[in-house]
N, C-alpha and C positions, 0 to 999 in steps of 0.2 A: 504493500500500500504506500502510495506517495502521501506523506503527511499533509494534512490541510494546513495552509499557511496560518500562523498564529496572528490574530489581529493585534495592532499596536497596543490596544488597551488591555490586553491580557497580562497577567502577572506571573513572573518567574520567581522561583524560590530555589535556594541552595540546599534546602532540607532533603533528607532521604525521602524517597517517594511515599512510603507508607505514612511517615510522619506528616508529610506535606498534605496528603489527603485528609488525615485526621484533623489537622489544624484548620483546613478549609471547611470541613463539615461543621466544626464548632463555631466558626466565625466566617461565613461565606461573604464574598465580595462580588457584586454583580456589575461592576464597571459602569454604573449609572444607567443600566439597561434592565433593571428589575421588572418594570412594568411590561416592557415588550416581551421579556422571557416568560413572565407569568401568563401573559395572554396566550402564548403558544402552548404553555403547559395546560392551560384551560382547554385548548383545542384537543390535545391528547386525552384529557380527562373526559370531555364530552364524548369523543369517539369511543373511548374504552368503555364507558358506562353503557353506551349503545350496544356494543358487541357483547358485553358481559350479560346484558339482559336478553339479547337474542339467543345466546348460547345456553340459557337455563335448562332447556329440555333435551339437550344432547345426551346421548347414552353415557358418555364419559362423566358428565356432571352428576347424573343419577348414581353412577357407581361410586363417585367420591362422596356424595351425600350418604350413601349406605355405609361406606367405610367409616365416616365420621360418627354416624349414629351408633355403629358397633363398638367404636373405640372410645367414645365419650367426646362431647363437644366443648367442654370447658365452661368457664363462666360466661355470662351474657354480656359481651363487651362490644361487639361490632356486627353490623348488619350483613345478612346473606339473603338477597332477594329470592333466590330459588327456594329457600326454606321458610320465608316470611317470618324469620326470627333472628335473634342475636346469637352469635357463637363466640367462642374464645377468639381473640384477635388473630392468632396465627391460623386457626381453622377457617375463619371468615376470609382471610387473605388467600388461603389455599383454594377454597371452592370458587371464589370470585375470579381468581386468576385463571383457573382451569376453564371456567365458563367464558371468560374474555378471549381466550385463545382457541376455544373448541371449534369455532367456525372458520378460523384462519381469515378473519375479516378485520383484524386489528392493525394498527399503524406500524410503520417500518422506519428504522434508522439504524445506522451502525451495523449493517448486516443482520439485524435482529428486530425484535418487537419490544421496544422499551416500555411503552405505556402499559402493556398487558401484565407486566410485573410491577412497575412502579405504582400505577393507580390503585389496584386492589390492596396492595401492601400499605400504602400511605393513607388511603381512605380508612382502612381498618384501624390503624394506629391513631390517626387524628380523631376518629370517632371515640376511641377508648379514652383519649386524653381530653376530649372536648376542645380541641384546637380550632382555630379559626380557618376559614377557607383560604385566606391569604397565606397562612402558615403551610397549609397542605400544598399549595401551588409552589411556594418557595422550596419546600422539601423535594418536590418533583424536579425543579431546576438543579438542586444540589445533587440528587441521585443521578440525573442525566449527565451532569458535568464529571462526576467521578467515573462513571461508566465510559464516557468519551475519552477521558485522560488515559485510561488503561487501554482502550481499543486503539488509540492512535499510535501505540508503540509497536505494532506488528505489521510486517510487510506481506505475510502470507494470507491464504484464504482458509479461515477456520472450518468452513463447511467441507472443503475437500479433505481436510484432516479428519473429519468426522464429528467435530464439535458443533453443537447447536448454541450459538452465542446468546440466545435469549435465556437459556438456563444457566450458562456458565458465567456470563457477565451480569445477568439480571439480579442474581442474589447479592452481589457486591453493591451494585447501584442502589438497590432497594434498601439494603442495610445502611447505606450512607444517608438515605432519606429518613429512615426511622431514627437513626442516631441524631440527625439534625432536629427532629421533633422533640427529642429527649435531651438536647444539648445542655440544658441547665442542670441536669442531674448526672452528667457524664464528664469525666475528665478527658483530656486529650489522649491519655494512655488507654483509657477504656474504649474510646472510639476506635483507636488503632487496633485494639484486640477484637472489637466487634467486626471490623472489616476483615481481619485475618481469619476469624472464625467463619465468616460468610464465605471467604475464598476457599476454605476447606470443604464447603458444602456444594461447590460448583459441580454441575452435572448436566448432561443432555447430549444425546447422540443423533446424528443425522439419519442413521439407519432406522430410527423409529419414526421418521416422517411418514405420514399417511396412516398412522395408527393413533390410538387414544393416548399413547405415551407422550406424544408431542405436546399437547396442552398440559399434561401432567408435569412436564419440565417447568413450565411457567408457574404452575401452582406450587410445586416444591420449592422453587426459588423464592417465591413470596413468603411462604411459611418459614423457610430457613433463615430469611433475612431478619424476621422478627425474633426468632429464637436466638440468632447470633447476638443481637443487641441485649436481649434479656440475660443471656449467659455472661456477657461481659459485665453487665450491671451487677451480677451476683458474684463476680470475682474470678470467673474462669480465665485462665491465661492462654495466650496464643502468641506466635511470633510477631514482633513489631517491625519486621523487615520483609514481610511476606510477599510484597510485590517486586521489590528490587533484588531479592535473594536469587542466587544462581539455580536453586532448586525450588523456587517459589511458584506462585500462581502463573505469572506471565511466561516464565521459562518452561513450565510444565505443559502449558497449553499450546505453545508456539508451533504453528505448522512449518515455519521456515527455519526454526532454530536460531533465528537472528533478531529476536525481539529486542527493542532498545530499553535496556535496564538502567542506563547511565544518564540519559538526558535529564536535565533539571525539569522538575514538574512545572507546567504552565497552567496552574489550577487557579481559577478565580479571574476576576476582571469580566469582560464581556462574555457571557455564557456561550459555550459552544452550541447550545440549543438554537441560538439565533443564526449561526452560520451553517450548521449541519441539518437542522430542521427536523420535521416529521413528514412522512409521506402517508397520506390517508388512502386506504384501499377502496377501490370502486367495485371490486369483485371478491367474493369469499373463497378465494383459492390462493395457493402459494404465490407470493409476489413475483417470483421468478418468471411467471408466465404473463404478467399483466401487459407488457409492451406488445407481446404477440397478440393477445386478445384485442387490444386497441387496433392493431394493424389489420387483423382479419375483419373486424367490424367495419373498419374504414373501407376495405376493398369490397366487402359485401354491399355496403350502402352505395358506393360510387358506381358499381357495375351491375347492381341488381342480381347478385349471385344467389343461386339456389343450390342446396347440397348436391343435387343430381348433376349440376354443371361441372363439378370439381373432379378432375382426374388425379391430381397430386398436389400436396402442399409441402413446401420446403421452408423450414424455419431455421434461423441462425441465432443461437444464444450463447452465453458464456459457459465455460466448463463447470463452474460451481453451480450455476443454474441448472444445468443438465443433471448434475449429481443429485440436486434436491428433487427435481421432477422425475422421480425414479420409476413411476408406475406407467408403463407403456400401454397396458391393456387393462385399465381399471374395471372392476365389476361392482364397486360400491361407491356411494357418494363420498365417503371418507378417502378412499384411495384416489378418487378423481381429483381431489384438491391438489394432488402432487403429480399431475399428468399433463404435459404440454399437448399430448394428443387429444385429451379430453377438452382442454381449453379451446383448441382450434375447432374441433367438431361441434362443441356446444355453441360457440359463436356463430358458426354457419347454420346450424339447425334451428336454434332458438332465437338468434339475433341478440342474445344477452348471455351473460354468465352470472346468474344470481342464485339466491337461496332456494328458489323454486326448482332450479335445475340440479342442485347438488343432492340428488337422491339416488338410491340403488336402482329404482325402476327406470329413471331417465338414463342413467349411465348404461344400463343393460339393453336399452332399445337397439333394435337391429340397425337402424340408420346411423345411430351414434357409433356403434362398434365398427360398422363398415367404413365410416369416415375416418375414424382413428387409425385404421390400417393404412390410410393413404398419406399419413403425415410422416415426413422424413426430417430427422433432427440433425443439424450440423452445429459444430461448436467453433468458437473463436477464442484465441488466447488474449485478445485485447480487453483487459479488465479495466473497470472504471477506477480512475485514480483516487476518487473520494470514497467509494464503497466497493472493495474488490470482490464481493460476493456476486457482482453483476458485471456483464460486459459493458463496454462504452456505449454500445447500441445493439439492438436486436433488429431483425428484419424478417419479412414474410414474402414468399413468392408462391402464387397459386397458378397452377397450370390447369386450364379448362379442357373439357372434352373436345371443344372445337379449335384447340390449338393456341389459344391466347395465353400469354405469360403476364400475369398481373403482379406488380411488385410495389411494396411500400417504400422501398429505400430504407435508410437507417432511421430507426426510432430511438431517440435519445432518452426521453422521459415519458412514463405512462401518465395518464390522467390521475390527478391527486398527488403526484410527486411534490416534494418540497419546492421544486423549481417550476411546477405546473399545477399550482394548488387549486383545490375545489373552491367554489363560491360559498358564501355563508348559507345561501339557500340550499345548495347541494348537501352541505354538512347537516343542516337541519332535516332535510328530507331523509337522509340516511338514518339519522337518529330516530325519527318517528317511525320509519319502516321497521327498524330493529325492535322498537318497543312493541309495535303491533305484532310482529312475528313471535315475540316472547309469549304472548297470551296472558301476561301478568295483568292483574287488575289495577293498573295505574294510568294516570292521565299523561300521555307522552308529551303534550305541549306544555303542561304545567311543570313536569319534570325537567324538560329542556330549559325552560325559563329559570327554574331554580338553580340548575347547574351553571347557567350563564352568569348568574349573580354570585357565584361562589366566592369571588374575591372580596365581596362585601359582607359575607356571611360570618357573624361573630363566633358561631359554633357549628361545625359541620354536621352535628347530630340532627340539625334541622333538615338536612337532605333526605334522611331516611323517612321523614314524614310523607314524602311524595312517592314512595315505593309501594 
């Protein structure tokens, strides 16, 4: 990865990396851009609450609820919409993060899904503490910043190594946010140990994409983040050089074996959230296929294509994307989320790739299976200098039965990308659609307005009144 240029307003420190992160968590600096960063954190919060609610009825969420019921749910501290009750903080974070990631409809940044870990974790802890909405949003910015500082130190592609960054980085970023919310009762040393304990809880494998284990990665990261801070508060020790150590977190995860352990931390100042941003998903499938979906829909609309017109489809994507899109002949809606062949066929058949299409019945349709067989996947080594999990650009070429070759050219950003953002109206529409899909007895418009006013909410517990 080519490191993102550090804005002049960012702050450098000569402290060892773990200590620098801990000091930042206890006393973060936002470079005069707190309002802008919190506004973007609010976008991530809105979108995650939408996907969290939409995912309530997924089988994996039902399994997690049953597991919690069997093992005990702890004191009534934080809301879990799917249960219409309060759970222990870690348990609420767990089930809500699983629900938020279950449909693969949650936002993207840093080769991962940051909000699906940060929002459920910080919402649960802020609810327990009775913290303000502004504090929750600042905690999000802090968690994202710590995550980004660590992610910026690697040149290789985590997905090709087999790591799911949402699980392995999410637990540390979320622990940073939880520690920020508890900063008045934590010493700098305790924060460092909390981050170290979180680092030892990092987990998540790409081999499990397309199964229920993938959203479990997010849930376990959320719960483990809270546990890490609790254990540090109680006095559990852990290495205070866990990130810069030659056998520590970054070195152990590194796909390239060349992660930068020596660079002074550039933590604080203008938040990276403002330069790296959040990409909001338009389709509930793996983000690796979104540019291709956009391209197929573009060609379909421009040329009036029907499925029977298509002889062959050639798509070009990055190596890491191809690794994630591992299911070439999916037979279930869950498998289809990680299939570029499904993405192409679905866009051609339905003219959309939405929640209504991500079902076993639709995936198994004869016309869908026939079209999937016509898709050929090609890969490119040209990785994105900002996010190496993706190629610089994807492309689509459709050959028709009458001999036409229809091409998209290079597609740099999908709709909803941080560089191609959705409108406020589109974000609200997605939110309301997700609430309606959930079937929960809540007023989507009232909930949307309540979340929009989060920065002015003196106690986030008021949010639960709208669920």
